[in-house]
A tleap script that builds the chain and sets N, CA, C and O, in Angstrom:
source leaprc.protein.ff14SB
mol = sequence {
  NMET VAL HIE PRO ASP VAL LEU ALA ARG VAL
  VAL TRP ARG SER PRO ARG ALA ALA ARG VAL
  ALA ARG ALA ALA GLY VAL LEU SER ASP SER
  GLY LEU GLU SER HIE PHE CYS ALA LEU LEU
  ALA THR ALA GLY ILE PRO LEU ARG GLN GLN
  VAL ARG ILE GLU GLY HIE ASP VAL ASP GLY
  LEU ILE GLY GLU ARG LEU VAL VAL GLN LEU
  ASP GLY PHE ALA PHE HIE SER ALA ALA LYS
  ASP ARG ARG ARG ASP LEU ASP HIE ASP ALA
  ARG LEU VAL LEU ARG GLY TYR THR VAL VAL
  ARG PHE ASP TYR ALA GLN VAL MET PHE ASP
  SER ALA THR VAL LEU ASP ARG LEU ARG VAL
  ALA MET ALA GLN GLY LEU HIE LEU ALA PRO
  CARG
}
set mol.1.N position { 0.807 -1.195 0.000 }
set mol.1.CA position { 0.000 0.000 0.000 }
set mol.1.C position { 0.855 1.267 0.000 }
set mol.1.O position { 0.341 2.364 -0.214 }
set mol.2.N position { 2.150 1.116 0.238 }
set mol.2.CA position { 3.052 2.267 0.264 }
set mol.2.C position { 4.052 2.108 -0.877 }
set mol.2.O position { 4.657 1.048 -1.037 }
set mol.3.N position { 4.219 3.139 -1.649 }
set mol.3.CA position { 5.132 3.089 -2.785 }
set mol.3.C position { 6.577 2.977 -2.296 }
set mol.3.O position { 6.934 3.593 -1.291 }
set mol.4.N position { 7.411 2.200 -2.992 }
set mol.4.CA position { 8.818 2.052 -2.579 }
set mol.4.C position { 9.575 3.376 -2.466 }
set mol.4.O position { 10.487 3.493 -1.648 }
set mol.5.N position { 9.211 4.373 -3.275 }
set mol.5.CA position { 9.864 5.683 -3.177 }
set mol.5.C position { 9.643 6.313 -1.800 }
set mol.5.O position { 10.531 6.967 -1.253 }
set mol.6.N position { 8.453 6.106 -1.256 }
set mol.6.CA position { 8.148 6.647 0.075 }
set mol.6.C position { 8.974 5.905 1.121 }
set mol.6.O position { 9.556 6.530 2.008 }
set mol.7.N position { 9.030 4.588 1.024 }
set mol.7.CA position { 9.808 3.798 1.981 }
set mol.7.C position { 11.288 4.161 1.941 }
set mol.7.O position { 11.960 4.146 2.972 }
set mol.8.N position { 11.792 4.485 0.765 }
set mol.8.CA position { 13.212 4.816 0.622 }
set mol.8.C position { 13.574 6.096 1.363 }
set mol.8.O position { 14.735 6.305 1.713 }
set mol.9.N position { 12.590 6.950 1.602 }
set mol.9.CA position { 12.859 8.230 2.273 }
set mol.9.C position { 12.751 8.144 3.791 }
set mol.9.O position { 13.093 9.098 4.490 }
set mol.10.N position { 12.282 7.018 4.305 }
set mol.10.CA position { 12.127 6.860 5.751 }
set mol.10.C position { 13.497 6.589 6.380 }
set mol.10.O position { 14.304 5.842 5.827 }
set mol.11.N position { 13.747 7.193 7.525 }
set mol.11.CA position { 14.966 6.930 8.284 }
set mol.11.C position { 14.622 5.805 9.267 }
set mol.11.O position { 13.954 6.030 10.275 }
set mol.12.N position { 15.086 4.601 8.958 }
set mol.12.CA position { 14.758 3.432 9.762 }
set mol.12.C position { 15.677 3.350 10.979 }
set mol.12.O position { 16.866 3.658 10.893 }
set mol.13.N position { 15.118 2.933 12.106 }
set mol.13.CA position { 15.888 2.833 13.349 }
set mol.13.C position { 16.568 1.479 13.509 }
set mol.13.O position { 17.528 1.352 14.269 }
set mol.14.N position { 16.080 0.475 12.802 }
set mol.14.CA position { 16.706 -0.846 12.943 }
set mol.14.C position { 17.197 -1.327 11.574 }
set mol.14.O position { 16.551 -1.075 10.557 }
set mol.15.N position { 18.324 -2.011 11.551 }
set mol.15.CA position { 18.841 -2.541 10.291 }
set mol.15.C position { 17.866 -3.525 9.636 }
set mol.15.O position { 17.756 -3.570 8.410 }
set mol.16.N position { 17.161 -4.311 10.454 }
set mol.16.CA position { 16.200 -5.283 9.913 }
set mol.16.C position { 15.069 -4.567 9.175 }
set mol.16.O position { 14.703 -4.963 8.068 }
set mol.17.N position { 14.517 -3.519 9.782 }
set mol.17.CA position { 13.444 -2.757 9.140 }
set mol.17.C position { 13.939 -2.138 7.835 }
set mol.17.O position { 13.222 -2.147 6.834 }
set mol.18.N position { 15.147 -1.607 7.840 }
set mol.18.CA position { 15.712 -1.010 6.625 }
set mol.18.C position { 15.873 -2.057 5.530 }
set mol.18.O position { 15.604 -1.780 4.361 }
set mol.19.N position { 16.310 -3.255 5.900 }
set mol.19.CA position { 16.498 -4.339 4.930 }
set mol.19.C position { 15.154 -4.743 4.315 }
set mol.19.O position { 15.063 -4.948 3.105 }
set mol.20.N position { 14.119 -4.857 5.141 }
set mol.20.CA position { 12.794 -5.219 4.635 }
set mol.20.C position { 12.258 -4.107 3.736 }
set mol.20.O position { 11.668 -4.389 2.693 }
set mol.21.N position { 12.454 -2.857 4.123 }
set mol.21.CA position { 11.978 -1.740 3.304 }
set mol.21.C position { 12.668 -1.725 1.946 }
set mol.21.O position { 12.036 -1.418 0.936 }
set mol.22.N position { 13.962 -2.054 1.909 }
set mol.22.CA position { 14.671 -2.106 0.622 }
set mol.22.C position { 14.129 -3.233 -0.255 }
set mol.22.O position { 14.104 -3.113 -1.480 }
set mol.23.N position { 13.696 -4.328 0.374 }
set mol.23.CA position { 13.180 -5.465 -0.390 }
set mol.23.C position { 11.744 -5.246 -0.847 }
set mol.23.O position { 11.278 -5.906 -1.776 }
set mol.24.N position { 11.041 -4.320 -0.197 }
set mol.24.CA position { 9.647 -4.064 -0.557 }
set mol.24.C position { 9.591 -3.504 -1.968 }
set mol.24.O position { 10.406 -2.669 -2.364 }
set mol.25.N position { 8.637 -3.972 -2.692 }
set mol.25.CA position { 8.475 -3.496 -4.056 }
set mol.25.C position { 7.035 -3.623 -4.480 }
set mol.25.O position { 6.183 -4.069 -3.711 }
set mol.26.N position { 6.774 -3.238 -5.678 }
set mol.26.CA position { 5.404 -3.269 -6.171 }
set mol.26.C position { 4.912 -4.698 -6.381 }
set mol.26.O position { 3.710 -4.912 -6.540 }
set mol.27.N position { 5.811 -5.680 -6.385 }
set mol.27.CA position { 5.390 -7.069 -6.566 }
set mol.27.C position { 4.981 -7.748 -5.263 }
set mol.27.O position { 4.303 -8.775 -5.291 }
set mol.28.N position { 5.378 -7.198 -4.135 }
set mol.28.CA position { 5.003 -7.791 -2.847 }
set mol.28.C position { 3.557 -7.438 -2.533 }
set mol.28.O position { 3.167 -6.271 -2.543 }
set mol.29.N position { 2.761 -8.491 -2.251 }
set mol.29.CA position { 1.357 -8.279 -1.900 }
set mol.29.C position { 1.171 -8.009 -0.410 }
set mol.29.O position { 0.079 -7.644 0.025 }
set mol.30.N position { 2.231 -8.186 0.369 }
set mol.30.CA position { 2.099 -8.032 1.816 }
set mol.30.C position { 3.467 -7.775 2.439 }
set mol.30.O position { 4.507 -7.943 1.802 }
set mol.31.N position { 3.432 -7.365 3.696 }
set mol.31.CA position { 4.672 -7.222 4.443 }
set mol.31.C position { 5.378 -8.561 4.602 }
set mol.31.O position { 6.607 -8.622 4.639 }
set mol.32.N position { 4.597 -9.634 4.694 }
set mol.32.CA position { 5.177 -10.971 4.787 }
set mol.32.C position { 6.028 -11.273 3.562 }
set mol.32.O position { 7.134 -11.798 3.685 }
set mol.33.N position { 5.514 -10.942 2.378 }
set mol.33.CA position { 6.281 -11.168 1.146 }
set mol.33.C position { 7.528 -10.292 1.104 }
set mol.33.O position { 8.586 -10.749 0.673 }
set mol.34.N position { 7.421 -9.059 1.540 }
set mol.34.CA position { 8.598 -8.183 1.572 }
set mol.34.C position { 9.655 -8.748 2.514 }
set mol.34.O position { 10.840 -8.774 2.184 }
set mol.35.N position { 9.222 -9.197 3.677 }
set mol.35.CA position { 10.153 -9.783 4.644 }
set mol.35.C position { 10.813 -11.033 4.059 }
set mol.35.O position { 12.019 -11.230 4.211 }
set mol.36.N position { 10.027 -11.870 3.394 }
set mol.36.CA position { 10.549 -13.093 2.785 }
set mol.36.C position { 11.591 -12.758 1.707 }
set mol.36.O position { 12.636 -13.405 1.630 }
set mol.37.N position { 11.309 -11.760 0.888 }
set mol.37.CA position { 12.263 -11.350 -0.151 }
set mol.37.C position { 13.568 -10.863 0.464 }
set mol.37.O position { 14.647 -11.170 -0.043 }
set mol.38.N position { 13.474 -10.108 1.551 }
set mol.38.CA position { 14.680 -9.634 2.232 }
set mol.38.C position { 15.461 -10.810 2.807 }
set mol.38.O position { 16.690 -10.835 2.739 }
set mol.39.N position { 14.755 -11.773 3.368 }
set mol.39.CA position { 15.393 -12.967 3.927 }
set mol.39.C position { 16.171 -13.718 2.848 }
set mol.39.O position { 17.327 -14.088 3.057 }
set mol.40.N position { 15.542 -13.944 1.697 }
set mol.40.CA position { 16.214 -14.673 0.630 }
set mol.40.C position { 17.365 -13.878 0.034 }
set mol.40.O position { 18.396 -14.451 -0.318 }
set mol.41.N position { 17.201 -12.571 -0.082 }
set mol.41.CA position { 18.288 -11.739 -0.609 }
set mol.41.C position { 19.501 -11.814 0.306 }
set mol.41.O position { 20.632 -11.923 -0.167 }
set mol.42.N position { 19.272 -11.757 1.611 }
set mol.42.CA position { 20.359 -11.857 2.580 }
set mol.42.C position { 21.059 -13.205 2.469 }
set mol.42.O position { 22.274 -13.298 2.648 }
set mol.43.N position { 20.287 -14.252 2.171 }
set mol.43.CA position { 20.845 -15.607 2.059 }
set mol.43.C position { 21.447 -15.876 0.677 }
set mol.43.O position { 22.036 -16.934 0.455 }
set mol.44.N position { 21.303 -14.924 -0.254 }
set mol.44.CA position { 21.855 -15.099 -1.594 }
set mol.44.C position { 21.050 -16.034 -2.474 }
set mol.44.O position { 21.589 -16.622 -3.413 }
set mol.45.N position { 19.769 -16.178 -2.183 }
set mol.45.CA position { 18.896 -17.046 -2.982 }
set mol.45.C position { 18.052 -16.163 -3.894 }
set mol.45.O position { 17.222 -15.392 -3.412 }
set mol.46.N position { 18.255 -16.267 -5.209 }
set mol.46.CA position { 17.470 -15.435 -6.127 }
set mol.46.C position { 16.012 -15.895 -6.198 }
set mol.46.O position { 15.728 -17.091 -6.262 }
set mol.47.N position { 15.111 -14.941 -6.185 }
set mol.47.CA position { 13.674 -15.218 -6.183 }
set mol.47.C position { 12.990 -14.302 -7.180 }
set mol.47.O position { 13.256 -13.100 -7.216 }
set mol.48.N position { 12.112 -14.870 -7.983 }
set mol.48.CA position { 11.249 -14.056 -8.847 }
set mol.48.C position { 9.863 -14.049 -8.221 }
set mol.48.O position { 9.348 -15.096 -7.829 }
set mol.49.N position { 9.267 -12.883 -8.129 }
set mol.49.CA position { 7.969 -12.732 -7.492 }
set mol.49.C position { 6.841 -12.681 -8.518 }
set mol.49.O position { 7.028 -12.246 -9.654 }
set mol.50.N position { 5.673 -13.133 -8.091 }
set mol.50.CA position { 4.423 -13.022 -8.848 }
set mol.50.C position { 4.560 -13.534 -10.279 }
set mol.50.O position { 4.217 -12.847 -11.241 }
set mol.51.N position { 5.066 -14.746 -10.392 }
set mol.51.CA position { 5.192 -15.389 -11.699 }
set mol.51.C position { 3.887 -16.126 -11.966 }
set mol.51.O position { 3.404 -16.875 -11.117 }
set mol.52.N position { 3.326 -15.913 -13.138 }
set mol.52.CA position { 2.041 -16.543 -13.490 }
set mol.52.C position { 2.287 -17.948 -14.032 }
set mol.52.O position { 2.941 -18.130 -15.059 }
set mol.53.N position { 1.751 -18.931 -13.323 }
set mol.53.CA position { 1.871 -20.327 -13.731 }
set mol.53.C position { 0.511 -20.984 -13.529 }
set mol.53.O position { -0.102 -20.840 -12.472 }
set mol.54.N position { 0.053 -21.689 -14.519 }
set mol.54.CA position { -1.198 -22.446 -14.422 }
set mol.54.C position { -2.370 -21.547 -13.999 }
set mol.54.O position { -3.208 -21.921 -13.179 }
set mol.55.N position { -2.391 -20.350 -14.593 }
set mol.55.CA position { -3.527 -19.457 -14.406 }
set mol.55.C position { -3.527 -18.594 -13.154 }
set mol.55.O position { -4.448 -17.802 -12.955 }
set mol.56.N position { -2.514 -18.732 -12.307 }
set mol.56.CA position { -2.446 -17.930 -11.078 }
set mol.56.C position { -1.019 -17.477 -10.841 }
set mol.56.O position { -0.069 -18.142 -11.254 }
set mol.57.N position { -0.872 -16.339 -10.171 }
set mol.57.CA position { 0.459 -15.890 -9.767 }
set mol.57.C position { 0.915 -16.691 -8.556 }
set mol.57.O position { 0.141 -16.934 -7.631 }
set mol.58.N position { 2.178 -17.095 -8.571 }
set mol.58.CA position { 2.769 -17.713 -7.382 }
set mol.58.C position { 3.551 -16.630 -6.657 }
set mol.58.O position { 4.046 -15.689 -7.277 }
set mol.59.N position { 3.657 -16.768 -5.347 }
set mol.59.CA position { 4.350 -15.739 -4.564 }
set mol.59.C position { 5.813 -15.646 -4.948 }
set mol.59.O position { 6.369 -14.549 -5.016 }
set mol.60.N position { 6.440 -16.782 -5.199 }
set mol.60.CA position { 7.847 -16.769 -5.563 }
set mol.60.C position { 8.232 -17.993 -6.359 }
set mol.60.O position { 7.644 -19.063 -6.206 }
set mol.61.N position { 9.229 -17.823 -7.212 }
set mol.61.CA position { 9.763 -18.923 -8.004 }
set mol.61.C position { 11.279 -18.856 -7.907 }
set mol.61.O position { 11.899 -17.839 -8.220 }
set mol.62.N position { 11.861 -19.972 -7.463 }
set mol.62.CA position { 13.311 -20.103 -7.378 }
set mol.62.C position { 13.742 -20.990 -8.527 }
set mol.62.O position { 13.262 -22.115 -8.669 }
set mol.63.N position { 14.641 -20.486 -9.339 }
set mol.63.CA position { 15.028 -21.235 -10.532 }
set mol.63.C position { 13.839 -21.366 -11.467 }
set mol.63.O position { 13.048 -20.436 -11.623 }
set mol.64.N position { 13.723 -22.543 -12.090 }
set mol.64.CA position { 12.614 -22.759 -13.026 }
set mol.64.C position { 11.472 -23.568 -12.438 }
set mol.64.O position { 10.376 -23.569 -12.997 }
set mol.65.N position { 11.701 -24.267 -11.306 }
set mol.65.CA position { 10.709 -25.244 -10.857 }
set mol.65.C position { 10.350 -25.249 -9.385 }
set mol.65.O position { 9.487 -26.031 -8.985 }
set mol.66.N position { 10.968 -24.416 -8.557 }
set mol.66.CA position { 10.675 -24.433 -7.123 }
set mol.66.C position { 9.754 -23.259 -6.776 }
set mol.66.O position { 10.181 -22.106 -6.717 }
set mol.67.N position { 8.492 -23.584 -6.551 }
set mol.67.CA position { 7.470 -22.583 -6.244 }
set mol.67.C position { 7.380 -22.406 -4.741 }
set mol.67.O position { 7.315 -23.379 -3.990 }
set mol.68.N position { 7.379 -21.148 -4.308 }
set mol.68.CA position { 7.206 -20.830 -2.894 }
set mol.68.C position { 5.897 -20.061 -2.741 }
set mol.68.O position { 5.674 -19.042 -3.395 }
set mol.69.N position { 5.036 -20.575 -1.862 }
set mol.69.CA position { 3.780 -19.907 -1.550 }
set mol.69.C position { 3.807 -19.514 -0.083 }
set mol.69.O position { 4.206 -20.301 0.775 }
set mol.70.N position { 3.380 -18.288 0.198 }
set mol.70.CA position { 3.357 -17.759 1.557 }
set mol.70.C position { 1.914 -17.581 1.990 }
set mol.70.O position { 1.121 -16.930 1.310 }
set mol.71.N position { 1.592 -18.161 3.114 }
set mol.71.CA position { 0.220 -18.132 3.601 }
set mol.71.C position { 0.074 -17.181 4.773 }
set mol.71.O position { 0.186 -17.573 5.935 }
set mol.72.N position { -0.178 -15.922 4.445 }
set mol.72.CA position { -0.531 -14.964 5.479 }
set mol.72.C position { -1.994 -15.171 5.836 }
set mol.72.O position { -2.726 -15.815 5.084 }
set mol.73.N position { -2.422 -14.645 6.951 }
set mol.73.CA position { -3.780 -14.895 7.423 }
set mol.73.C position { -4.840 -14.245 6.540 }
set mol.73.O position { -5.894 -14.836 6.311 }
set mol.74.N position { -4.581 -13.052 6.049 }
set mol.74.CA position { -5.609 -12.279 5.352 }
set mol.74.C position { -6.191 -12.991 4.142 }
set mol.74.O position { -7.396 -12.908 3.904 }
set mol.75.N position { -5.364 -13.688 3.375 }
set mol.75.CA position { -5.853 -14.305 2.145 }
set mol.75.C position { -5.979 -15.821 2.250 }
set mol.75.O position { -6.218 -16.489 1.244 }
set mol.76.N position { -5.822 -16.370 3.445 }
set mol.76.CA position { -5.850 -17.822 3.571 }
set mol.76.C position { -6.643 -18.282 4.788 }
set mol.76.O position { -6.367 -19.346 5.341 }
set mol.77.N position { -7.612 -17.501 5.203 }
set mol.77.CA position { -8.331 -17.836 6.425 }
set mol.77.C position { -9.607 -18.630 6.172 }
set mol.77.O position { -10.073 -19.328 7.073 }
set mol.78.N position { -10.174 -18.549 5.005 }
set mol.78.CA position { -11.424 -19.262 4.717 }
set mol.78.C position { -11.144 -20.618 4.067 }
set mol.78.O position { -10.133 -20.801 3.388 }
set mol.79.N position { -12.053 -21.554 4.288 }
set mol.79.CA position { -11.902 -22.913 3.727 }
set mol.79.C position { -11.833 -22.865 2.208 }
set mol.79.O position { -11.072 -23.623 1.608 }
set mol.80.N position { -12.604 -21.999 1.577 }
set mol.80.CA position { -12.585 -21.909 0.109 }
set mol.80.C position { -11.212 -21.460 -0.397 }
set mol.80.O position { -10.762 -21.894 -1.457 }
set mol.81.N position { -10.553 -20.591 0.369 }
set mol.81.CA position { -9.212 -20.143 -0.011 }
set mol.81.C position { -8.227 -21.298 0.067 }
set mol.81.O position { -7.375 -21.455 -0.808 }
set mol.82.N position { -8.343 -22.101 1.105 }
set mol.82.CA position { -7.459 -23.257 1.273 }
set mol.82.C position { -7.667 -24.260 0.139 }
set mol.82.O position { -6.701 -24.800 -0.400 }
set mol.83.N position { -8.917 -24.507 -0.220 }
set mol.83.CA position { -9.200 -25.437 -1.333 }
set mol.83.C position { -8.626 -24.910 -2.647 }
set mol.83.O position { -8.062 -25.671 -3.433 }
set mol.84.N position { -8.771 -23.623 -2.878 }
set mol.84.CA position { -8.217 -23.008 -4.095 }
set mol.84.C position { -6.702 -23.201 -4.136 }
set mol.84.O position { -6.140 -23.557 -5.172 }
set mol.85.N position { -6.051 -22.962 -3.005 }
set mol.85.CA position { -4.599 -23.119 -2.922 }
set mol.85.C position { -4.183 -24.569 -3.157 }
set mol.85.O position { -3.229 -24.828 -3.889 }
set mol.86.N position { -4.887 -25.508 -2.545 }
set mol.86.CA position { -4.558 -26.928 -2.719 }
set mol.86.C position { -4.754 -27.369 -4.164 }
set mol.86.O position { -3.956 -28.141 -4.696 }
set mol.87.N position { -5.815 -26.879 -4.797 }
set mol.87.CA position { -6.049 -27.217 -6.203 }
set mol.87.C position { -4.930 -26.678 -7.088 }
set mol.87.O position { -4.449 -27.374 -7.982 }
set mol.88.N position { -4.523 -25.450 -6.840 }
set mol.88.CA position { -3.442 -24.863 -7.632 }
set mol.88.C position { -2.131 -25.619 -7.396 }
set mol.88.O position { -1.389 -25.888 -8.341 }
set mol.89.N position { -1.847 -25.961 -6.136 }
set mol.89.CA position { -0.643 -26.749 -5.826 }
set mol.89.C position { -0.650 -28.065 -6.593 }
set mol.89.O position { 0.368 -28.459 -7.162 }
set mol.90.N position { -1.787 -28.743 -6.610 }
set mol.90.CA position { -1.876 -30.036 -7.304 }
set mol.90.C position { -1.612 -29.869 -8.800 }
set mol.90.O position { -0.913 -30.683 -9.404 }
set mol.91.N position { -2.170 -28.818 -9.393 }
set mol.91.CA position { -1.929 -28.588 -10.824 }
set mol.91.C position { -0.466 -28.281 -11.104 }
set mol.91.O position { 0.073 -28.707 -12.126 }
set mol.92.N position { 0.179 -27.549 -10.211 }
set mol.92.CA position { 1.602 -27.249 -10.374 }
set mol.92.C position { 2.443 -28.523 -10.272 }
set mol.92.O position { 3.338 -28.743 -11.087 }
set mol.93.N position { 2.159 -29.350 -9.287 }
set mol.93.CA position { 2.907 -30.600 -9.099 }
set mol.93.C position { 2.744 -31.493 -10.327 }
set mol.93.O position { 3.710 -32.109 -10.779 }
set mol.94.N position { 1.545 -31.565 -10.860 }
set mol.94.CA position { 1.303 -32.396 -12.043 }
set mol.94.C position { 2.041 -31.879 -13.279 }
set mol.94.O position { 2.240 -32.624 -14.239 }
set mol.95.N position { 2.443 -30.617 -13.257 }
set mol.95.CA position { 3.247 -30.057 -14.351 }
set mol.95.C position { 4.737 -30.118 -14.067 }
set mol.95.O position { 5.535 -29.614 -14.857 }
set mol.96.N position { 5.129 -30.730 -12.945 }
set mol.96.CA position { 6.544 -30.921 -12.654 }
set mol.96.C position { 7.175 -29.907 -11.732 }
set mol.96.O position { 8.395 -29.902 -11.569 }
set mol.97.N position { 6.375 -29.045 -11.123 }
set mol.97.CA position { 6.899 -28.072 -10.167 }
set mol.97.C position { 6.942 -28.699 -8.769 }
set mol.97.O position { 6.173 -29.608 -8.459 }
set mol.98.N position { 7.837 -28.206 -7.949 }
set mol.98.CA position { 7.827 -28.527 -6.525 }
set mol.98.C position { 7.262 -27.301 -5.823 }
set mol.98.O position { 7.695 -26.176 -6.073 }
set mol.99.N position { 6.294 -27.524 -4.948 }
set mol.99.CA position { 5.651 -26.423 -4.234 }
set mol.99.C position { 5.956 -26.557 -2.745 }
set mol.99.O position { 5.719 -27.605 -2.145 }
set mol.100.N position { 6.483 -25.489 -2.159 }
set mol.100.CA position { 6.666 -25.427 -0.715 }
set mol.100.C position { 5.843 -24.251 -0.196 }
set mol.100.O position { 5.800 -23.187 -0.813 }
set mol.101.N position { 5.196 -24.461 0.939 }
set mol.101.CA position { 4.366 -23.430 1.561 }
set mol.101.C position { 4.901 -23.121 2.938 }
set mol.101.O position { 5.289 -24.014 3.691 }
set mol.102.N position { 4.915 -21.850 3.252 }
set mol.102.CA position { 5.291 -21.402 4.583 }
set mol.102.C position { 4.217 -20.447 5.079 }
set mol.102.O position { 3.646 -19.684 4.300 }
set mol.103.N position { 3.944 -20.491 6.377 }
set mol.103.CA position { 2.979 -19.557 6.929 }
set mol.103.C position { 3.696 -18.381 7.593 }
set mol.103.O position { 4.925 -18.322 7.644 }
set mol.104.N position { 2.908 -17.470 8.087 }
set mol.104.CA position { 3.428 -16.241 8.680 }
set mol.104.C position { 4.431 -16.528 9.799 }
set mol.104.O position { 5.525 -15.964 9.820 }
set mol.105.N position { 4.051 -17.406 10.724 }
set mol.105.CA position { 4.915 -17.689 11.875 }
set mol.105.C position { 6.245 -18.287 11.445 }
set mol.105.O position { 7.283 -17.950 12.014 }
set mol.106.N position { 6.233 -19.160 10.461 }
set mol.106.CA position { 7.477 -19.762 9.991 }
set mol.106.C position { 8.414 -18.702 9.422 }
set mol.106.O position { 9.594 -18.658 9.770 }
set mol.107.N position { 7.888 -17.853 8.551 }
set mol.107.CA position { 8.724 -16.841 7.898 }
set mol.107.C position { 9.223 -15.818 8.909 }
set mol.107.O position { 10.389 -15.425 8.872 }
set mol.108.N position { 8.358 -15.389 9.801 }
set mol.108.CA position { 8.724 -14.315 10.722 }
set mol.108.C position { 9.549 -14.785 11.921 }
set mol.108.O position { 10.405 -14.051 12.415 }
set mol.109.N position { 9.289 -16.017 12.390 }
set mol.109.CA position { 9.893 -16.435 13.653 }
set mol.109.C position { 10.768 -17.680 13.559 }
set mol.109.O position { 11.414 -18.050 14.540 }
set mol.110.N position { 10.802 -18.326 12.411 }
set mol.110.CA position { 11.631 -19.525 12.248 }
set mol.110.C position { 12.304 -19.500 10.878 }
set mol.110.O position { 12.263 -20.477 10.130 }
set mol.111.N position { 12.916 -18.374 10.570 }
set mol.111.CA position { 13.509 -18.189 9.245 }
set mol.111.C position { 14.644 -19.173 8.975 }
set mol.111.O position { 14.892 -19.518 7.819 }
set mol.112.N position { 15.335 -19.631 10.014 }
set mol.112.CA position { 16.418 -20.603 9.802 }
set mol.112.C position { 15.875 -21.894 9.208 }
set mol.112.O position { 16.494 -22.475 8.316 }
set mol.113.N position { 14.726 -22.346 9.693 }
set mol.113.CA position { 14.115 -23.564 9.149 }
set mol.113.C position { 13.626 -23.333 7.729 }
set mol.113.O position { 13.784 -24.202 6.872 }
set mol.114.N position { 13.036 -22.178 7.468 }
set mol.114.CA position { 12.575 -21.852 6.112 }
set mol.114.C position { 13.756 -21.909 5.142 }
set mol.114.O position { 13.663 -22.544 4.091 }
set mol.115.N position { 14.850 -21.258 5.483 }
set mol.115.CA position { 16.036 -21.274 4.622 }
set mol.115.C position { 16.593 -22.680 4.475 }
set mol.115.O position { 17.031 -23.063 3.390 }
set mol.116.N position { 16.580 -23.444 5.545 }
set mol.116.CA position { 17.061 -24.821 5.475 }
set mol.116.C position { 16.230 -25.637 4.489 }
set mol.116.O position { 16.786 -26.376 3.676 }
set mol.117.N position { 14.917 -25.513 4.552 }
set mol.117.CA position { 14.047 -26.266 3.636 }
set mol.117.C position { 14.339 -25.889 2.176 }
set mol.117.O position { 14.393 -26.752 1.300 }
set mol.118.N position { 14.522 -24.605 1.935 }
set mol.118.CA position { 14.789 -24.151 0.566 }
set mol.118.C position { 16.161 -24.629 0.095 }
set mol.118.O position { 16.310 -25.045 -1.054 }
set mol.119.N position { 17.147 -24.574 0.957 }
set mol.119.CA position { 18.494 -25.036 0.580 }
set mol.119.C position { 18.510 -26.541 0.303 }
set mol.119.O position { 19.183 -26.991 -0.623 }
set mol.120.N position { 17.777 -27.318 1.096 }
set mol.120.CA position { 17.699 -28.759 0.858 }
set mol.120.C position { 17.030 -29.028 -0.488 }
set mol.120.O position { 17.491 -29.880 -1.248 }
set mol.121.N position { 15.951 -28.313 -0.787 }
set mol.121.CA position { 15.270 -28.483 -2.073 }
set mol.121.C position { 16.210 -28.135 -3.225 }
set mol.121.O position { 16.254 -28.844 -4.231 }
set mol.122.N position { 16.956 -27.050 -3.078 }
set mol.122.CA position { 17.885 -26.648 -4.126 }
set mol.122.C position { 19.039 -27.636 -4.253 }
set mol.122.O position { 19.500 -27.911 -5.361 }
set mol.123.N position { 19.506 -28.166 -3.138 }
set mol.123.CA position { 20.594 -29.159 -3.182 }
set mol.123.C position { 20.152 -30.410 -3.934 }
set mol.123.O position { 20.975 -31.105 -4.529 }
set mol.124.N position { 18.860 -30.692 -3.906 }
set mol.124.CA position { 18.310 -31.829 -4.635 }
set mol.124.C position { 18.009 -31.491 -6.095 }
set mol.124.O position { 17.585 -32.351 -6.867 }
set mol.125.N position { 18.232 -30.241 -6.460 }
set mol.125.CA position { 17.990 -29.813 -7.851 }
set mol.125.C position { 16.528 -29.576 -8.164 }
set mol.125.O position { 16.145 -29.539 -9.333 }
set mol.126.N position { 15.699 -29.415 -7.135 }
set mol.126.CA position { 14.258 -29.245 -7.363 }
set mol.126.C position { 13.917 -27.894 -7.986 }
set mol.126.O position { 12.789 -27.686 -8.433 }
set mol.127.N position { 14.869 -26.988 -8.019 }
set mol.127.CA position { 14.633 -25.681 -8.638 }
set mol.127.C position { 14.977 -25.687 -10.137 }
set mol.127.O position { 14.724 -24.709 -10.840 }
set mol.128.N position { 15.543 -26.776 -10.608 }
set mol.128.CA position { 15.993 -26.864 -11.999 }
set mol.128.C position { 14.965 -27.589 -12.866 }
set mol.128.O position { 14.276 -28.499 -12.407 }
set mol.129.N position { 14.879 -27.170 -14.118 }
set mol.129.CA position { 14.011 -27.858 -15.064 }
set mol.129.C position { 14.634 -29.219 -15.409 }
set mol.129.O position { 15.857 -29.348 -15.462 }
set mol.130.N position { 13.799 -30.218 -15.639 }
set mol.130.CA position { 14.349 -31.534 -16.001 }
set mol.130.C position { 15.089 -31.463 -17.330 }
set mol.130.O position { 14.761 -30.667 -18.210 }
set mol.131.N position { 16.091 -32.317 -17.446 }
set mol.131.CA position { 16.888 -32.331 -18.687 }
set mol.131.C position { 16.229 -33.149 -19.746 }
set mol.131.O position { 16.758 -33.270 -20.851 }
savepdb mol mol.pdb
quit
């Protein structure tokens, strides 16, 4: 809801807040996504945001095949939303993508585990297109 130009002019009191503000962009749908982008940038993991696959945008794509979906409360609280997400995940898997989902608490409070899961997936080559 805030343009990146406005965020760039804020004098941040904490290095973490400044890092998240730098990662915020017009592609992030939420603060959770901005925080996640900052986390991956710090870890040196390249991420493309809002890539359209199988009729819907995914929150993030690592390489060609590792889809990352972030489940914040606002857009994932109703049963119909969960069913929509599960259906999209199934269609992605059937097309050869690997889908990993993280919720708000994982991204915000257990980032080491989130990074570990992504690194293990990448070590297995799950982010690469099949040869």
